C-alpha positions in Angstrom: -12.6 -9.2 7.6 -11.7 -5.5 7.7 -8.1 -4.3 8.4 -6.3 -1.0 8.3 -3.6 -0.3 5.8 -1.0 -0.5 8.6 -2.3 -3.9 9.7 -2.4 -5.1 6.1 1.3 -4.2 5.8 2.1 -6.3 8.8 -0.2 -9.2 8.1 -0.1 -9.6 4.4 0.7 -13.3 4.4 -2.2 -14.0 6.7 -4.5 -11.9 4.7 -3.6 -13.6 1.5 -4.2 -17.0 3.2 -7.6 -15.8 4.4 -8.5 -14.7 0.9 -7.3 -18.0 -0.6 -9.5 -19.7 1.9 -12.5 -17.8 0.6 -12.7 -15.0 3.1 -12.9 -11.6 1.5 -10.6 -9.1 3.1 -11.3 -5.3 3.0 -8.4 -2.9 3.6 -9.5 0.4 5.0 -7.7 3.7 5.1 -8.8 5.9 8.0 -11.9 3.7 8.4 -12.9 4.0 4.8 -12.8 0.7 2.7 -10.5 1.2 -0.2 -9.4 -2.3 -1.5 -11.0 -5.7 -1.4 -8.6 -8.6 -1.4 -10.3 -11.7 -2.8 -9.2 -15.0 -4.2 -8.5 -15.1 -7.9 -11.3 -17.1 -9.5 -9.4 -18.3 -12.5 -6.4 -19.9 -11.0 -4.1 -20.8 -13.9 -0.6 -22.1 -14.1 -0.3 -21.2 -17.8 2.9 -19.5 -18.7 2.6 -16.5 -21.0 3.0 -17.6 -24.5 5.6 -15.4 -26.2 5.1 -14.6 -29.9 1.3 -14.7 -29.7 1.1 -11.0 -30.8 3.7 -11.5 -33.6 2.4 -9.8 -36.7 -0.5 -8.1 -34.7 1.4 -5.1 -33.4 1.1 -2.4 -36.0 3.2 0.8 -35.7 0.7 3.5 -36.6 3.0 6.6 -36.4 6.7 6.3 -35.9 6.7 9.9 -34.6 4.0 9.3 -32.0 6.4 10.3 -29.2 7.2 13.8 -30.6 5.4 16.8 -29.3 2.4 17.9 -31.4 2.5 21.3 -33.1 -0.4 23.7 -32.5 -2.2 22.7 -35.7 -2.1 19.0 -34.7 -3.4 19.8 -31.3 -6.3 21.8 -32.8 -7.1 18.8 -35.1 -7.1 16.4 -32.2 -9.3 18.5 -30.0 -11.7 19.6 -32.8 -11.9 16.2 -34.5 -10.8 17.5 -37.9 -8.4 15.4 -40.0 
């Protein structure tokens, strides 16, 4: 099934139902296919498990958000450490 973006906005519940029933839905913008709506193959009711990354997140550089100076930019671009 192919539908326009405007139709997709108006018919989203029906399109989701069609995809759930196994019918791929292609959404087109000005006649050009841009997105395929397909059923998720791994339907899972598992809730995210909080704490699974505990101890695995490593803060590399506490100043990562600060702007780089010219020397740091040169090092990054030229691959020198």
